[in-house]
Backbone as ProteinMPNN parsed JSONL, in Angstrom:
{"seq_chain_A": "XXXXXXXXXXXXXXXXXXXXXXXXXXXXXXXXXXXXXXXXXXXXXXXXXXXXXXXXXXXXXXXXXXXXXXXXXXXXXXXXXXXXXXXXXXXXXXXXXXXXXXXXXXXXXXX", "coords_chain_A": {"N_chain_A": [[5.119, 9.121, -12.93], [2.519, 8.468, -15.178], [2.571, 7.357, -18.44], [0.72, 7.751, -21.328], [-0.384, 6.191, -24.339], [-1.032, 7.66, -27.569], [-3.568, 6.867, -28.444], [-4.697, 5.953, -26.034], [-4.673, 8.344, -24.593], [-6.395, 9.903, -26.18], [-8.756, 8.417, -25.845], [-9.131, 8.784, -23.104], [-9.522, 11.576, -23.026], [-11.891, 11.705, -24.511], [-13.612, 10.342, -22.769], [-13.561, 12.054, -20.545], [-14.614, 14.351, -21.734], [-17.16, 13.404, -22.359], [-18.142, 12.989, -19.79], [-18.079, 15.635, -18.807], [-19.881, 16.794, -20.611], [-22.233, 15.556, -19.822], [-22.532, 16.494, -17.23], [-21.615, 19.146, -16.879], [-22.566, 21.096, -18.92], [-22.026, 23.64, -20.144], [-19.26, 23.83, -20.131], [-18.245, 22.079, -21.928], [-17.561, 22.701, -24.684], [-15.272, 24.355, -24.371], [-13.474, 22.564, -23.113], [-13.202, 20.554, -25.083], [-12.002, 22.019, -27.158], [-9.565, 22.743, -25.918], [-8.476, 20.196, -25.463], [-8.244, 19.315, -27.983], [-10.078, 17.72, -29.366], [-13.035, 16.246, -30.811], [-16.242, 15.972, -29.618], [-17.542, 12.804, -29.262], [-20.707, 11.481, -29.813], [-22.37, 9.94, -27.232], [-23.831, 6.637, -26.873], [-27.312, 6.243, -26.495], [-28.26, 4.114, -25.08], [-26.533, 3.472, -23.026], [-26.245, 3.439, -19.522], [-24.495, 4.599, -17.745], [-21.757, 6.842, -18.112], [-18.61, 6.333, -19.811], [-16.33, 7.058, -18.236], [-17.359, 7.055, -15.621], [-17.977, 4.342, -15.364], [-15.4, 3.204, -15.463], [-14.317, 4.378, -13.166], [-15.935, 3.273, -11.135], [-15.186, 0.618, -11.404], [-12.495, 0.728, -10.64], [-12.795, 1.362, -7.937], [-14.106, -0.949, -6.996], [-12.111, -2.895, -7.473], [-10.13, -1.902, -5.796], [-11.315, -2.327, -3.312], [-11.353, -5.134, -3.315], [-8.592, -5.642, -3.211], [-7.992, -4.603, -0.683], [-9.507, -6.387, 0.896], [-8.202, -8.83, 0.334], [-5.647, -8.227, 1.317], [-6.256, -7.964, 4.022], [-7.108, -10.575, 4.558], [-4.723, -11.963, 4.034], [-3.085, -10.897, 6.037], [-4.427, -11.832, 8.312], [-4.028, -14.551, 7.981], [-1.254, -14.702, 8.244], [-0.975, -13.776, 10.862], [-2.347, -15.758, 12.152], [-0.649, -17.832, 12.213], [1.447, -20.614, 11.318], [2.218, -24.108, 11.042], [4.872, -25.285, 13.164], [6.957, -26.646, 11.9], [6.63, -25.811, 9.289], [7.243, -23.14, 9.464], [9.983, -23.178, 9.521], [10.671, -23.292, 6.918], [11.046, -20.804, 5.908], [13.403, -19.623, 4.711], [14.486, -20.96, 1.927], [17.061, -21.668, 1.244], [18.331, -22.478, 3.499], [17.634, -25.024, 4.41], [17.378, -27.735, 6.614], [17.843, -31.148, 7.509], [14.718, -32.552, 7.89], [13.384, -30.149, 8.3], [10.382, -28.943, 8.075], [9.739, -30.948, 6.389], [8.562, -34.253, 5.522], [9.139, -36.862, 7.899], [11.112, -39.815, 8.644], [9.573, -42.876, 9.658], [8.533, -43.445, 6.308], [5.164, -43.344, 5.068], [4.273, -44.29, 2.658], [5.652, -45.857, -0.219], [7.445, -45.637, -3.27], [8.603, -47.745, -4.287], [8.109, -51.107, -5.201], [7.522, -52.847, -2.865]], "CA_chain_A": [[4.155, 9.656, -13.87], [2.034, 7.466, -16.112], [2.577, 7.836, -19.812], [-0.324, 7.125, -22.13], [-0.216, 6.252, -25.789], [-1.936, 8.645, -28.166], [-4.915, 6.289, -28.441], [-5.183, 5.976, -24.655], [-4.923, 9.745, -24.24], [-7.62, 10.315, -26.874], [-9.879, 7.761, -25.175], [-9.321, 9.466, -21.828], [-10.125, 12.877, -23.314], [-13.286, 11.467, -24.895], [-14.357, 9.987, -21.559], [-13.708, 13.275, -19.754], [-15.548, 15.223, -22.46], [-18.496, 12.834, -22.186], [-18.539, 13.276, -18.408], [-18.36, 17.068, -18.722], [-21.109, 17.061, -21.371], [-23.375, 15.078, -19.043], [-22.643, 17.136, -15.927], [-21.271, 20.563, -16.939], [-22.787, 21.322, -20.352], [-21.427, 24.869, -20.666], [-17.804, 23.704, -20.186], [-17.894, 21.055, -22.914], [-16.872, 23.27, -25.86], [-13.935, 24.811, -23.977], [-12.613, 21.403, -22.883], [-12.929, 19.899, -26.368], [-11.019, 22.848, -27.864], [-8.279, 22.628, -25.223], [-7.966, 18.825, -25.624], [-8.069, 19.066, -29.413], [-10.935, 16.606, -29.768], [-14.432, 16.528, -31.119], [-17.011, 15.092, -28.747], [-18.316, 11.728, -29.875], [-22.008, 11.4, -29.155], [-22.515, 8.637, -26.577], [-25.036, 5.874, -27.168], [-28.398, 6.507, -25.551], [-28.551, 2.917, -24.31], [-25.657, 3.323, -21.861], [-26.789, 4.059, -18.325], [-23.405, 5.379, -17.175], [-20.762, 7.131, -19.131], [-17.392, 5.51, -19.788], [-15.481, 7.437, -17.117], [-17.995, 6.584, -14.391], [-17.803, 2.884, -15.325], [-14.001, 2.944, -15.104], [-14.125, 4.786, -11.782], [-16.563, 2.285, -10.252], [-14.357, -0.585, -11.483], [-11.31, 0.969, -9.817], [-13.204, 1.282, -6.535], [-14.355, -2.367, -6.698], [-10.813, -3.572, -7.417], [-9.45, -1.434, -4.599], [-11.938, -3.031, -2.194], [-10.866, -6.514, -3.363], [-7.209, -5.624, -2.743], [-8.036, -4.443, 0.777], [-9.994, -7.643, 1.473], [-7.138, -9.827, 0.23], [-4.591, -7.854, 2.252], [-6.75, -8.297, 5.354], [-7.087, -12.028, 4.641], [-3.325, -12.364, 4.111], [-2.605, -10.53, 7.372], [-5.007, -12.742, 9.302], [-3.363, -15.847, 7.816], [0.08, -14.57, 8.821], [-1.136, -13.662, 12.31], [-2.855, -17.028, 12.652], [0.492, -18.729, 12.358], [1.489, -21.873, 10.588], [2.832, -25.133, 11.872], [6.261, -24.974, 13.491], [7.856, -27.199, 10.887], [6.504, -25.007, 8.071], [7.941, -21.881, 9.698], [11.397, -23.393, 9.237], [10.861, -23.198, 5.468], [11.132, -19.397, 5.526], [14.512, -19.412, 3.788], [14.676, -22.258, 1.285], [18.471, -21.971, 1.125], [18.886, -22.968, 4.762], [16.908, -26.214, 4.843], [18.118, -28.789, 7.308], [17.097, -32.399, 7.471], [13.512, -32.564, 8.69], [12.755, -28.836, 8.409], [9.152, -28.809, 7.317], [9.616, -32.059, 5.457], [8.151, -35.49, 6.188], [10.22, -37.592, 8.573], [11.086, -41.282, 8.588], [9.455, -43.766, 8.501], [7.543, -42.995, 5.32], [3.931, -44.141, 5.042], [4.134, -44.897, 1.335], [6.9, -45.966, -0.945], [7.268, -45.792, -4.701], [9.193, -49.04, -4.603], [7.076, -52.123, -5.159], [7.779, -53.809, -1.788]], "C_chain_A": [[3.783, 8.557, -14.866], [2.005, 8.081, -17.503], [1.554, 7.046, -20.61], [0.053, 7.193, -23.599], [-1.196, 7.286, -26.328], [-3.376, 8.141, -28.141], [-5.511, 6.318, -27.04], [-5.531, 7.401, -24.217], [-6.202, 10.243, -24.907], [-8.853, 9.693, -26.23], [-10.186, 8.431, -23.836], [-9.986, 10.817, -22.039], [-11.583, 12.726, -23.722], [-14.14, 11.155, -23.664], [-14.587, 11.212, -20.684], [-14.71, 14.212, -20.418], [-16.98, 14.72, -22.31], [-19.015, 13.134, -20.778], [-18.921, 14.751, -18.252], [-19.664, 17.4, -19.442], [-22.344, 16.633, -20.587], [-23.595, 15.871, -17.766], [-22.384, 18.644, -15.923], [-21.358, 21.03, -18.39], [-22.074, 22.556, -20.904], [-19.895, 24.813, -20.728], [-17.336, 22.798, -21.324], [-17.093, 21.612, -24.081], [-15.451, 23.699, -25.516], [-12.994, 23.627, -23.765], [-12.236, 20.743, -24.203], [-11.905, 20.692, -27.182], [-9.637, 22.678, -27.237], [-7.652, 21.246, -25.423], [-7.734, 18.49, -27.091], [-8.868, 17.878, -29.908], [-12.302, 17.118, -30.157], [-15.253, 15.503, -30.353], [-17.797, 14.076, -29.561], [-19.62, 11.613, -29.102], [-22.173, 10.012, -28.557], [-23.819, 7.959, -26.955], [-26.084, 6.144, -26.096], [-28.634, 5.314, -24.634], [-27.678, 2.771, -23.067], [-26.222, 4.098, -20.681], [-25.756, 4.964, -17.66], [-22.452, 5.745, -18.289], [-19.485, 6.344, -18.859], [-16.531, 5.797, -18.553], [-16.055, 6.941, -15.79], [-17.878, 5.068, -14.253], [-16.387, 2.531, -14.889], [-13.77, 3.262, -13.628], [-14.729, 3.761, -10.828], [-15.787, 0.97, -10.27], [-13.112, -0.443, -10.611], [-11.663, 0.825, -8.338], [-13.463, -0.169, -6.132], [-13.047, -3.14, -6.568], [-10.031, -3.172, -6.171], [-10.01, -2.143, -3.365], [-11.472, -4.488, -2.148], [-9.43, -6.607, -2.846], [-7.184, -5.501, -1.228], [-8.487, -5.733, 1.451], [-8.921, -8.722, 1.448], [-5.973, -9.512, 1.173], [-4.991, -8.204, 3.683], [-6.716, -9.808, 5.571], [-5.655, -12.533, 4.8], [-2.754, -12.062, 5.503], [-3.155, -11.479, 8.422], [-4.377, -14.137, 9.194], [-1.96, -15.813, 8.421], [-0.007, -14.534, 10.343], [-1.604, -14.969, 12.93], [-1.758, -18.04, 12.854], [0.346, -19.961, 11.49], [2.133, -22.907, 11.493], [4.316, -24.816, 12.066], [7.226, -25.48, 12.432], [7.798, -26.384, 9.602], [7.209, -23.669, 8.231], [9.418, -21.999, 9.356], [11.688, -23.269, 7.741], [11.017, -21.765, 4.988], [12.21, -19.109, 4.515], [14.862, -20.768, 3.185], [16.156, -22.638, 1.168], [19.051, -22.57, 2.396], [18.123, -24.181, 5.289], [17.85, -27.2, 5.517], [17.26, -30.038, 7.246], [15.897, -32.305, 8.408], [12.816, -31.223, 8.819], [11.546, -28.741, 7.498], [8.92, -29.929, 6.334], [9.173, -33.307, 6.212], [9.358, -36.213, 6.79], [10.036, -39.086, 8.4], [10.197, -41.801, 9.692], [8.344, -43.262, 7.585], [6.319, -43.923, 5.364], [3.826, -44.906, 3.733], [5.483, -44.914, 0.644], [6.578, -46.152, -2.428], [7.89, -47.097, -5.172], [8.112, -50.098, -4.417], [7.295, -53.193, -4.101], [6.492, -54.349, -1.248]], "O_chain_A": [[4.644, 7.812, -15.334], [1.483, 9.176, -17.709], [1.532, 5.816, -20.566], [0.719, 8.127, -24.045], [-2.091, 7.731, -25.61], [-4.299, 8.903, -27.851], [-6.68, 6.66, -26.864], [-6.546, 7.633, -23.56], [-7.005, 10.929, -24.275], [-9.88, 10.356, -26.082], [-11.348, 8.622, -23.478], [-10.915, 11.171, -21.312], [-12.424, 13.532, -23.324], [-15.261, 11.65, -23.539], [-15.677, 11.395, -20.142], [-15.557, 14.8, -19.745], [-17.908, 15.514, -22.153], [-20.18, 13.489, -20.598], [-19.943, 15.08, -17.649], [-20.463, 18.193, -18.945], [-23.389, 17.277, -20.678], [-24.716, 15.924, -17.259], [-22.886, 19.349, -15.048], [-20.339, 21.323, -19.014], [-21.568, 22.519, -22.025], [-19.289, 25.693, -21.34], [-16.147, 22.764, -21.639], [-16.052, 21.058, -24.434], [-14.524, 23.439, -26.283], [-11.84, 23.675, -24.188], [-11.071, 20.408, -24.416], [-11.037, 20.103, -27.826], [-8.65, 22.489, -27.948], [-6.432, 21.134, -25.54], [-7.094, 17.486, -27.404], [-8.407, 17.118, -30.76], [-12.674, 18.257, -29.874], [-14.988, 14.303, -30.432], [-18.6, 14.428, -30.425], [-19.624, 11.645, -27.872], [-22.124, 9.015, -29.278], [-24.793, 8.62, -27.313], [-25.754, 6.257, -24.915], [-29.152, 5.477, -23.529], [-28.032, 2.032, -22.149], [-26.624, 5.254, -20.812], [-26.113, 5.986, -17.075], [-22.352, 5.039, -19.293], [-19.32, 5.762, -17.787], [-16.057, 4.867, -17.901], [-15.314, 6.46, -14.933], [-17.699, 4.561, -13.146], [-16.195, 1.658, -14.042], [-13.105, 2.503, -12.923], [-14.111, 3.413, -9.821], [-15.733, 0.276, -9.255], [-12.722, -1.387, -9.924], [-10.904, 0.228, -7.574], [-13.078, -0.579, -5.036], [-12.893, -3.951, -5.655], [-9.352, -3.999, -5.563], [-9.252, -2.517, -2.47], [-11.224, -5.023, -1.068], [-9.089, -7.544, -2.123], [-6.438, -6.216, -0.56], [-7.916, -6.134, 2.465], [-8.745, -9.448, 2.426], [-5.381, -10.419, 1.758], [-4.168, -8.683, 4.464], [-6.339, -10.272, 6.647], [-5.398, -13.428, 5.605], [-2.029, -12.877, 6.072], [-2.428, -11.888, 9.328], [-4.212, -14.824, 10.203], [-1.527, -16.785, 9.04], [0.784, -15.178, 11.033], [-1.3, -15.261, 14.087], [-1.93, -19.009, 13.594], [-0.736, -20.29, 11.003], [2.549, -22.585, 12.606], [4.934, -24.158, 11.229], [8.205, -24.808, 12.108], [8.8, -26.271, 8.895], [7.72, -23.116, 7.257], [10.038, -21.019, 8.943], [12.85, -23.152, 7.35], [11.111, -21.526, 3.784], [11.954, -18.407, 3.537], [15.459, -21.618, 3.847], [16.472, -23.817, 1.009], [20.154, -23.116, 2.372], [17.985, -24.341, 6.501], [18.96, -27.456, 5.05], [16.066, -29.963, 6.956], [16.055, -32.009, 9.592], [11.735, -31.163, 9.405], [11.672, -28.491, 6.3], [7.994, -29.863, 5.525], [9.389, -33.407, 7.42], [10.459, -36.168, 6.241], [8.954, -39.562, 8.056], [10.099, -41.087, 10.69], [7.341, -42.72, 8.049], [6.43, -45.114, 5.657], [3.346, -46.039, 3.706], [6.343, -44.072, 0.905], [5.563, -46.749, -2.786], [7.717, -47.499, -6.323], [7.274, -49.961, -3.526], [7.253, -54.377, -4.436], [6.503, -55.174, -0.334]]}, "name": "protein", "num_of_chains": 1, "seq": "XXXXXXXXXXXXXXXXXXXXXXXXXXXXXXXXXXXXXXXXXXXXXXXXXXXXXXXXXXXXXXXXXXXXXXXXXXXXXXXXXXXXXXXXXXXXXXXXXXXXXXXXXXXXXXX"}
């Protein structure tokens, strides 16, 4: 269960009341009484009410999560190099497991 602060709960009730006022005018007074709030008059300039904006944001974020999960799955299914697969458990590294092998191409020593 998600617990909201008083401010968050009041904001949620205001958003619901605004939605009800825009879509179910005759229910507005009953909801406001039950929620213990007074309906704040929304700005005329807003095209969508607050609740609808939040809902559309949730749907967009959910789609992004699905896309990233699909991308991650395709990367896992695509495989990685054999030496990199050996790095699965960092505690069990053996010489040469996913690491460069001798002879080195570059050296930090000034030879």
